[in-house]
N, C-alpha and C positions, 0 to 999 in steps of 0.2 A: 504494500500500500504506500503510495507516494506522499500522502498527507492524511491527517485526521479527517474523517468524514464529518462534514459540518452538521449533518442531520443528527449526529450523535448528541449534539446539544439539545435537540428537541426531545430527547428521551432521558438521558442521564442528568441533564441540567435544566429540565423543564419544571421549574419550581413555581410556575404561575398559579397552579391550583391552590397551593397552600397560601400564597400571598394574597390570592383573591378571596380567601375565606377569613382572613383576619379582619378585625373591626377597624373602621377608618378612624382617623384622628378626631378629637372632639370638634363639634360645629362643622360637620361636613357640608360641602356645597352641593347644590342640586346636580344630580348626575346628568351627563350628556345624553340627549335623546338618541335612540337608535335610528337607523335609516328608515324613513317611512316606506310603506309598500308601494306607493305611487311615484317614488323618486328613484333615480339611478345614479350610481357613481360614474364619473367620466371614464370612458373606455381607455384602457392602456394595454396594448397588445399583449405583453408578457404578464402583466399583473392581473389582467382580466377585469371584469365589471360585474356589478351587482344591480339587479332590478328586483325590488321586493325582497324575497328570500332566495332568489335564484342567482347562483354564481356561475358566470360563463367565462371560459378562457379559450379563445379561438387559437392562440399560439400553441397550446398543448392539446387542443381538440377535446375538451370535455366540459360538461355542464352538470351541476348538482344543485338540488333544492333542499333547503333546511326547513324544518317545521315552522309554522307561524309563531310559535312560542319562543323560538330561539332569537337571540339578539345578534345582529351583524352591524357593529358600530362603524362610524365614519373614521377617516384617517386621523383625526385629531383626538380620538377617544383616549388613547394611551396617555397623551399629555394632560388631558383634562382629569383623568383618574389619578395621575401622579400628584396633581395639585390637591386632590382630596385625601391623599395618604396611601394610595395604592400604587405600588411599583409593579407594573405589568411587563416590564422589559425583560428580555432574555439575557441572562448573565450566568457566569459560572457560580455554582453553589460554594459556600464557604467550607463545606465538608471535604472538598478536593484539596490535594496538596497545592502549594503555590505554583509548582510547575504545571500541574494539571489545570489549575485555574487559568494560567497564562495560555495554555494550548486551547482551552475551550473558548476563552474570550477572543482569541485570534480567529478561531473557526467561526465564531458568531458573525464576524464581518462578512463571511461568505454565504450566510443563510439568507435566502430571499423568501420572505413571508408573503404569500399571495392573499390570504384571507384568514381572519380570526373570527370565530363565532362562539358565543357563550349561551349556555342553557338559561342562565339567569344573571342578574347583575353581580359584578364582583362585590363580595361582602356577604353573599347568600351562602347558607350552609349547604354542603354537598354539591357545590357547583361543578359543572363540567365545561371543558373548553376544547374546541377543535381548531387546529391550525392546519392550513393547507400551505405547503411550501415546496420549493424546488432546490435541487443541487446540481450544478454542472459536473458531469462525470468525465469530461475530457481529460482532466489530470489523472484519472484512474481508468485507463482503457481496458484493464483486465476485467472490469465489471461489465458483463454483457446483458444481464437481465436482473429482474427484481430479487430473485433468490440470491444471486451473487452479491447484490447490494446489502441485503440483510445479513448475509454471512460476513461481509466486510465490516459491518457495524459491530457484530459480535466479536470479531477479531480485535476491533478497536477497544471494546470493553475489556477483553483479556489482557490488553497491553497497558492498561491504566489502573492505578490504584483507586478503586471506587469506594464509596461509603459502604460499611459492612451490611447495612440493611438493604442495599440495592441488589435485586435479583432480576435475571432476564431469562427468557425462554429459549427453546430451540427455534430455528428458522421454520416457519410454516407457510402454507399457501391456502388461499380460499377463492373460489369462484363466486362473485357477487354480481348477479345479473349476467350481462354479456362480457364483463371484464374480469380478468384474472389478477389477483394481488398476492404478493408475498407479505407476511406480517410478522411482527415481533411484539411480545408482551413483556412489560417490566412492572415491578412492584418496588415500592420503597416507603419510607415513613411519610412521604408526601402523597402517597396514593397509588392508583393503578393507571397504567398508560398502555395504549396499543397504537402501533404505527402500521398502516397499510401503505405499501409502496408499489409503484409501477414505473416503467421506463418509457420515456417519450422524448424524441428529438435529442437524444444524447443527454437527457436530464432525468434525474429521479424525481418523480412527483409523489409527494408524501402527504398522507392524511393522518395526523396524530391527534388522538383524543386522550385527555387527562380527565379521569372520572372517578367517582366513588360508587355510583349506582350502575349495575349491569344493564339496566333499562336504557341508559344513555349510550352504552356501547352498542346495544341493539339498534338504537336510533341511527348511529353512524353507519352500521352495516346496511340498514334499510336505505339510507341516503345514497350509499355507493351502489347498492343493488338497483335502485331506480334511476341512477344517474345515466347520462348519455356520454359514453366514452368513445364515440365514433362521430364526433361533431364535425361537420363540414366547415372548412374555412370560409 
C-alpha cells in the first residue's frame, strides 16, 4: 500500500456520533434549518446535488433517496453547529498515538465528503449519521474492486496501533438491489459503524453509517437497495 487509505478515517476516527450526542453549551442558539423539500443545492459535478431528500451524483452515476424524517443540512451547517458547541468535523481521535494522529489528520485532507445526513438533530440520543464520500484510488493501482478496497482498509488497521476497544470484521459483500457492495463493520466505545463500498471511475464510493439502532442500519440498506446505481449522465 502506497499510503494510508483516507477512508480509514471515516471508520477508525469517525467520532461524530459521540460528539453529536453530547449536550450543547448553555444558551444554545437556534439550530440551522435543514434543506426544504422544494429547494435544491447548486449542482456540482463531482459533489452532486440534493433536491428534497434525493441525492444525485451524475459524475459517479448514482442517485439515492433518504426518508423524509432524515435531515440533509446545507453546506454551512457544520459551522453553525460549531458555534452552538458541537464539533462535527472529522479529526483524529485522541486515543491514537501522536504518530497515528498525524497520519490520520494528513489523510483527512484527502477525504472528499459528498453528503452528510442525520436521522435527527445533533444532540439527540441514539442519533445516526450517514456520510457519502469518495477516495481517489490512482495512488493505489493494486486495488481493482471493492473487496480489494476493504481488504486494504483492514491491512491499514493491522498496521496501526488502534484503541483497545476498536474491533473490525472480516471483509464481506452484499447485493442490494441491482448493485453489489463490499462492506466492513466496526465497533468501539463510540458505537457501531458499517461502510459499504463500490468502485467507480477509479474512485471508491463509500457509504458509512455510524449508528446505535439496527433499524437505522436497515434504513441505509433499504436506501442502497432502492437507489439507482446505473444513472445516465
